[in-house]
DSSP file (Angstrom, degrees, kcal/mol; ACC not computed):
  #  RESIDUE AA STRUCTURE BP1 BP2  ACC     N-H-->O    O-->H-N    N-H-->O    O-->H-N    TCO  KAPPA ALPHA  PHI   PSI    X-CA   Y-CA   Z-CA
    1    1 A M              0   0    0      0, 0.0     2,-0.3     0, 0.0    76,-0.2   0.000 360.0 360.0 360.0 133.3   96.7  -40.3  114.4
    2    2 A K  E     -a   77   0A   0     74,-2.7    76,-3.3    41,-0.0     2,-0.5  -0.634 360.0-142.6 -88.4 146.8  100.0  -38.8  115.3
    3    3 A L  E     +a   78   0A   0     -2,-0.3     2,-0.4    74,-0.2    76,-0.2  -0.952  21.9 178.0-111.5 122.5  102.5  -37.7  112.7
    4    4 A K  E     -a   79   0A   0     74,-2.7    76,-3.4    -2,-0.5     2,-0.4  -0.950  16.1-147.3-126.3 145.2  106.2  -38.3  113.4
    5    5 A F  E     -a   80   0A   0     -2,-0.4    76,-0.2    74,-0.2     2,-0.1  -0.922  15.7-130.0-111.7 135.2  109.2  -37.5  111.2
    6    6 A S     >  -     0   0    0     74,-2.8     4,-2.2    -2,-0.4     5,-0.2  -0.374  29.1-111.1 -70.3 159.9  112.4  -39.6  111.1
    7    7 A R  H  > S+     0   0    0      1,-0.2     4,-2.3     2,-0.2     5,-0.2   0.908 120.8  55.2 -58.5 -40.8  115.7  -37.8  111.4
    8    8 A A  H  > S+     0   0    0      1,-0.2     4,-2.2     2,-0.2    -1,-0.2   0.902 106.6  49.0 -58.7 -42.5  116.4  -38.7  107.8
    9    9 A S  H  > S+     0   0    0     71,-0.3     4,-2.3    72,-0.3    -1,-0.2   0.896 110.4  51.0 -68.6 -38.6  113.1  -37.2  106.6
   10   10 A L  H  X S+     0   0    0     -4,-2.2     4,-1.9     1,-0.2    -1,-0.2   0.913 110.6  48.7 -63.7 -39.6  113.8  -33.9  108.5
   11   11 A N  H  X S+     0   0    0     -4,-2.3     4,-2.6     2,-0.2    -2,-0.2   0.874 108.4  55.5 -64.6 -37.1  117.2  -33.8  106.8
   12   12 A D  H  X S+     0   0    0     -4,-2.2     4,-3.1     1,-0.2     5,-0.2   0.936 106.3  50.3 -60.0 -44.7  115.5  -34.5  103.5
   13   13 A L  H  X S+     0   0    0     -4,-2.3     4,-2.4     2,-0.2    -2,-0.2   0.907 111.5  48.0 -59.3 -43.7  113.3  -31.4  104.0
   14   14 A V  H  X S+     0   0    0     -4,-1.9     4,-2.3     2,-0.2    -1,-0.2   0.943 113.5  47.8 -59.1 -50.8  116.3  -29.3  104.8
   15   15 A R  H  X S+     0   0    0     -4,-2.6     4,-2.2     1,-0.2    -2,-0.2   0.904 113.0  47.3 -60.1 -45.0  118.1  -30.5  101.8
   16   16 A L  H  X S+     0   0    0     -4,-3.1     4,-2.4     2,-0.2    -1,-0.2   0.891 111.0  50.5 -66.5 -40.1  115.1  -30.0   99.5
   17   17 A R  H  X S+     0   0    0     -4,-2.4     4,-2.8    -5,-0.2    -1,-0.2   0.918 111.0  50.1 -64.7 -40.4  114.5  -26.5  100.8
   18   18 A A  H  X S+     0   0    0     -4,-2.3     4,-1.8     2,-0.2    -2,-0.2   0.913 111.7  47.8 -64.2 -42.9  118.2  -25.6  100.2
   19   19 A F  H  X S+     0   0    0     -4,-2.2     4,-1.9     2,-0.2     5,-0.2   0.916 113.8  46.2 -65.1 -42.3  118.1  -26.9   96.7
   20   20 A I  H  X S+     0   0    0     -4,-2.4     4,-3.8     1,-0.2     7,-0.2   0.920 110.9  52.7 -65.9 -43.9  114.9  -25.1   95.8
   21   21 A A  H  < S+     0   0    0     -4,-2.8    -1,-0.2     1,-0.2    -2,-0.2   0.860 110.6  49.1 -61.0 -35.1  116.2  -21.8   97.4
   22   22 A Q  H  < S+     0   0    0     -4,-1.8    -1,-0.2    -5,-0.2    -2,-0.2   0.905 123.0  30.2 -69.9 -40.3  119.3  -22.1   95.3
   23   23 A H  H  < S+     0   0    0     -4,-1.9    -2,-0.2     1,-0.2    -3,-0.2   0.730 140.6   8.6 -96.5 -23.7  117.5  -22.7   92.0
   24   24 A N    ><  +     0   0    0     -4,-3.8     3,-2.3    -5,-0.2     4,-0.5  -0.448  61.9 179.1-156.3  76.5  114.2  -20.9   92.5
   25   25 A P  G >  S+     0   0    0      0, 0.0     3,-1.1     0, 0.0     4,-0.4   0.817  81.2  59.3 -50.3 -38.8  114.2  -18.7   95.6
   26   26 A S  G 3  S+     0   0    0      1,-0.2     4,-0.4     2,-0.1    -5,-0.1   0.669 102.8  54.8 -69.2 -13.7  110.7  -17.4   95.0
   27   27 A A  G <> S+     0   0    0     -3,-2.3     4,-2.7    -7,-0.2     5,-0.4   0.579  80.5  90.6 -95.7  -9.5  109.3  -21.0   95.1
   28   28 A V  H <> S+     0   0    0     -3,-1.1     4,-2.6    -4,-0.5     5,-0.2   0.933  90.5  41.3 -57.1 -54.6  110.6  -22.1   98.5
   29   29 A Q  H  > S+     0   0    0     -4,-0.4     4,-2.4     1,-0.2    -1,-0.2   0.910 116.4  49.7 -62.5 -43.3  107.6  -21.1  100.6
   30   30 A R  H  > S+     0   0    0     -4,-0.4     4,-1.8     2,-0.2    -1,-0.2   0.927 114.9  42.2 -61.1 -47.9  105.0  -22.3   98.0
   31   31 A I  H  X S+     0   0    0     -4,-2.7     4,-2.4     2,-0.2    -2,-0.2   0.874 112.7  54.1 -69.7 -38.8  106.6  -25.7   97.6
   32   32 A S  H  X S+     0   0    0     -4,-2.6     4,-2.7    -5,-0.4     5,-0.2   0.933 108.7  49.4 -59.0 -44.6  107.2  -26.1  101.3
   33   33 A K  H  X S+     0   0    0     -4,-2.4     4,-2.5    -5,-0.2    -2,-0.2   0.910 110.6  49.8 -63.1 -41.4  103.6  -25.4  102.0
   34   34 A R  H  X S+     0   0    0     -4,-1.8     4,-2.5     2,-0.2    -1,-0.2   0.902 111.0  49.7 -66.3 -39.7  102.5  -27.9   99.4
   35   35 A L  H  X S+     0   0    0     -4,-2.4     4,-2.4     2,-0.2     5,-0.2   0.946 112.2  48.0 -62.2 -48.1  104.8  -30.5  100.9
   36   36 A R  H  X S+     0   0    0     -4,-2.7     4,-2.8     1,-0.2    -2,-0.2   0.908 111.9  49.6 -57.8 -44.1  103.5  -29.9  104.4
   37   37 A G  H  X S+     0   0    0     -4,-2.5     4,-1.9    -5,-0.2    -1,-0.2   0.925 111.1  48.6 -63.9 -43.8   99.8  -30.0  103.2
   38   38 A A  H  X S+     0   0    0     -4,-2.5     4,-0.7     2,-0.2    -2,-0.2   0.937 114.8  44.7 -61.5 -44.9  100.3  -33.3  101.4
   39   39 A I  H >< S+     0   0    0     -4,-2.4     3,-1.0     1,-0.2     4,-0.4   0.898 111.5  52.4 -66.9 -41.2  102.0  -34.9  104.3
   40   40 A N  H >< S+     0   0    0     -4,-2.8     3,-1.2     1,-0.2     4,-0.5   0.820 101.0  63.4 -60.9 -32.8   99.5  -33.6  106.8
   41   41 A G  H >X S+     0   0    0     -4,-1.9     4,-1.4     1,-0.2     3,-0.7   0.737  87.9  70.0 -62.2 -24.4   96.8  -35.1  104.7
   42   42 A L  T << S+     0   0    0     -3,-1.0    -1,-0.2    -4,-0.7    -2,-0.2   0.774  84.6  69.8 -64.7 -25.4   98.1  -38.5  105.3
   43   43 A V  T <4 S+     0   0    0     -3,-1.2    -1,-0.2    -4,-0.4    -2,-0.2   0.893 107.9  35.8 -58.8 -40.2   97.0  -38.3  108.9
   44   44 A D  T <4 S+     0   0    0     -3,-0.7    -1,-0.2    -4,-0.5    -2,-0.2   0.747 134.3  25.2 -87.7 -25.0   93.3  -38.4  107.8
   45   45 A M    ><  +     0   0    0     -4,-1.4     3,-1.8     1,-0.1    -1,-0.2  -0.522  65.8 161.6-138.6  69.4   93.8  -40.8  104.8
   46   46 A P  G >  S+     0   0    0      0, 0.0     3,-0.6     0, 0.0    -1,-0.1   0.717  73.6  61.3 -67.2 -19.7   97.0  -43.0  105.5
   47   47 A Q  G 3  S+     0   0    0      1,-0.2    -5,-0.1    -5,-0.1    -2,-0.0   0.416  77.2  92.5 -85.8   3.5   96.0  -45.6  103.0
   48   48 A I  G <  S+     0   0    0     -3,-1.8    -1,-0.2    -6,-0.1     2,-0.1   0.772  70.2  82.5 -69.7 -25.4   96.1  -43.1  100.1
   49   49 A G  S <  S-     0   0    0     -3,-0.6    13,-0.3    -4,-0.2    21,-0.0  -0.390  89.0-105.6 -79.2 157.6   99.7  -43.9   99.3
   50   50 A R  E     -B   61   0A   0     11,-2.2    11,-2.9     1,-0.1    -1,-0.1  -0.595  37.1-106.0 -84.1 144.7  100.7  -46.9   97.2
   51   51 A P  E     -B   60   0A   0      0, 0.0     2,-0.9     0, 0.0     9,-0.3  -0.374  21.9-134.1 -67.5 145.6  102.3  -49.9   98.9
   52   52 A V    >   -     0   0    0      7,-2.5     3,-1.1     1,-0.2     7,-0.3  -0.856  25.0-176.7-100.7  97.0  106.0  -50.4   98.4
   53   53 A K  T 3  S+     0   0    0     -2,-0.9    -1,-0.2     1,-0.3     4,-0.1   0.797  73.6  60.4 -70.9 -31.1  106.1  -54.1   97.6
   54   54 A E  T 3  S+     0   0    0      2,-0.1    -1,-0.3     0, 0.0    -2,-0.0   0.482  97.2  73.7 -80.1   0.3  109.9  -54.5   97.3
   55   55 A M  S <  S-     0   0    0     -3,-1.1     4,-0.2     4,-0.1    -3,-0.1  -0.884  86.6-111.7-114.0 145.5  110.4  -53.4  100.9
   56   56 A P  S    S+     0   0    0      0, 0.0     3,-0.2     0, 0.0     2,-0.1  -0.318  80.1  20.3 -70.0 156.6  109.6  -55.3  104.1
   57   57 A G  S    S-     0   0    0      1,-0.2     2,-0.3    -4,-0.1    -2,-0.1  -0.437 112.0 -48.5  88.4-162.8  106.8  -54.2  106.3
   58   58 A E  S    S+     0   0    0     -2,-0.1    15,-0.6    15,-0.1     2,-0.2  -0.420  74.2 161.0-109.1  53.8  103.8  -52.0  105.5
   59   59 A L  E     - C   0  72A   0     -7,-0.3    -7,-2.5    -2,-0.3     2,-0.3  -0.507  13.8-175.8 -77.0 143.2  105.7  -49.2  103.7
   60   60 A R  E     -BC  51  71A   0     11,-3.0    11,-2.8    -9,-0.3     2,-0.4  -0.923  15.1-143.4-133.0 161.5  103.8  -46.8  101.4
   61   61 A E  E     -BC  50  70A   0    -11,-2.9   -11,-2.2    -2,-0.3     2,-0.6  -0.992   3.4-156.3-128.0 135.7  104.7  -44.0   99.2
   62   62 A L  E     - C   0  69A   0      7,-2.7     7,-2.1    -2,-0.4     2,-0.6  -0.942  10.1-159.9-108.1 122.1  102.7  -40.8   98.6
   63   63 A I  E     + C   0  68A   0     -2,-0.6     2,-0.4     5,-0.2     5,-0.2  -0.918  16.6 170.6-104.9 123.4  103.5  -39.2   95.3
   64   64 A F  E >   - C   0  67A   0      3,-2.3     3,-2.2    -2,-0.6     2,-0.3  -0.956  60.7 -46.4-138.1 112.3  102.5  -35.5   95.2
   65   65 A G  T 3  S-     0   0    0     -2,-0.4    -2,-0.0     1,-0.3     0, 0.0  -0.510 123.1 -22.4  64.0-123.0  103.6  -33.3   92.3
   66   66 A R  T 3  S+     0   0    0     -2,-0.3    20,-4.2    -3,-0.1    21,-0.3   0.268 123.0  87.2-100.3   8.1  107.3  -34.0   91.7
   67   67 A Y  E <   -CD  64  85A   0     -3,-2.2    -3,-2.3    18,-0.3     2,-0.4  -0.753  56.8-155.3-116.3 159.3  107.9  -35.3   95.3
   68   68 A V  E     -CD  63  84A   0     16,-2.8    16,-2.3    -2,-0.3     2,-0.5  -0.994   2.4-166.0-129.9 134.6  107.7  -38.6   97.0
   69   69 A A  E     -CD  62  83A   0     -7,-2.1    -7,-2.7    -2,-0.4     2,-0.5  -0.994   8.8-156.5-118.9 122.6  107.2  -39.3  100.7
   70   70 A R  E     +CD  61  82A   0     12,-2.4    11,-2.7    -2,-0.5    12,-1.5  -0.853  27.5 160.5 -96.7 132.8  107.8  -42.8  102.0
   71   71 A Y  E     -CD  60  80A   0    -11,-2.8   -11,-3.0    -2,-0.5     2,-0.3  -0.925  28.6-150.0-149.4 169.0  106.0  -43.6  105.3
   72   72 A E  E     -CD  59  79A   0      7,-2.0     7,-3.2    -2,-0.3     2,-0.5  -0.995  13.1-139.8-145.0 140.8  104.7  -46.4  107.5
   73   73 A V  E     + D   0  78A   0    -15,-0.6     2,-0.5    -2,-0.3     5,-0.2  -0.907  19.2 179.0-104.3 126.5  101.8  -46.6  109.9
   74   74 A Q  E >   - D   0  77A   0      3,-2.8     3,-1.8    -2,-0.5     2,-0.3  -0.926  62.5 -56.5-126.9 104.9  102.3  -48.3  113.2
   75   75 A G  T 3  S-     0   0    0     -2,-0.5     0, 0.0     1,-0.3     0, 0.0  -0.475 122.5 -14.4  63.3-120.0   99.3  -48.4  115.4
   76   76 A N  T 3  S+     0   0    0     -2,-0.3   -74,-2.7    -3,-0.1     2,-0.4   0.122 120.9  90.6-102.5  19.4   98.1  -44.8  115.9
   77   77 A I  E <   -aD   2  74A   0     -3,-1.8    -3,-2.8   -76,-0.2     2,-0.6  -0.968  57.7-158.2-120.9 131.0  101.4  -43.3  114.6
   78   78 A L  E     -aD   3  73A   0    -76,-3.3   -74,-2.7    -2,-0.4     2,-0.6  -0.925  15.9-158.7-102.7 114.1  102.3  -42.3  111.0
   79   79 A Y  E     -aD   4  72A   0     -7,-3.2    -7,-2.0    -2,-0.6     2,-0.7  -0.822   8.5-149.2 -99.6 120.5  106.0  -42.2  110.5
   80   80 A I  E     +aD   5  71A   0    -76,-3.4   -74,-2.8    -2,-0.6   -71,-0.3  -0.804  20.7 177.0 -85.4 119.0  107.4  -40.2  107.7
   81   81 A L  E     -     0   0A   0    -11,-2.7   -72,-0.3    -2,-0.7     2,-0.3   0.893  56.4  -7.1 -93.4 -47.3  110.6  -42.0  106.7
   82   82 A R  E     - D   0  70A   0    -12,-1.5   -12,-2.4   -74,-0.1     2,-0.4  -0.987  51.0-162.1-150.5 156.9  112.0  -40.2  103.7
   83   83 A I  E     + D   0  69A   0     -2,-0.3     2,-0.3   -14,-0.2   -14,-0.2  -0.995  23.0 155.5-140.8 133.8  111.1  -37.4  101.3
   84   84 A W  E     - D   0  68A   0    -16,-2.3   -16,-2.8    -2,-0.4     2,-0.3  -0.980  44.4 -95.3-153.8 166.8  112.7  -36.8   97.9
   85   85 A H  E >   - D   0  67A   0     -2,-0.3     3,-2.2   -18,-0.2   -18,-0.3  -0.633  39.9-119.7 -81.7 141.8  112.2  -35.2   94.5
   86   86 A G  T 3  S+     0   0    0    -20,-4.2     4,-0.1    -2,-0.3   -19,-0.1   0.673 110.6  57.0 -58.4 -20.3  111.1  -37.7   91.8
   87   87 A K  T 3  S+     0   0    0    -21,-0.3    -1,-0.3     2,-0.1     2,-0.2   0.508  85.1  99.5 -89.6  -6.8  114.1  -37.1   89.7
   88   88 A E  S <  S-     0   0    0     -3,-2.2     2,-0.6     1,-0.1    -4,-0.0  -0.578  82.6-113.9 -78.9 144.1  116.5  -38.1   92.4
   89   89 A H              0   0    0     -2,-0.2    -2,-0.1     1,-0.2    -1,-0.1  -0.696 360.0 360.0 -80.2 119.0  117.9  -41.6   92.3
   90   90 A R              0   0    0     -2,-0.6    -1,-0.2    -4,-0.1    -2,-0.0   0.309 360.0 360.0-128.7 360.0  116.6  -43.6   95.3
């Protein structure tokens, strides 16, 4: 399965890294590695995330630590749509 990131999800990663760097510079690499690991794990187990019932289509959310990744599987491609911290209002 291929993993693809939407432009919005890439912007989310940049935004999250900047926020973490501002508030806890020593944690940026560690948290970034955890985010990448959790998202890459979806390739092997895409059904692990919970379905998002209030949205159309087959959207799912993976909650890992304090972060949420919203994604969709279409055929052999797993699209990461958005990524945010659980305390953010979405």
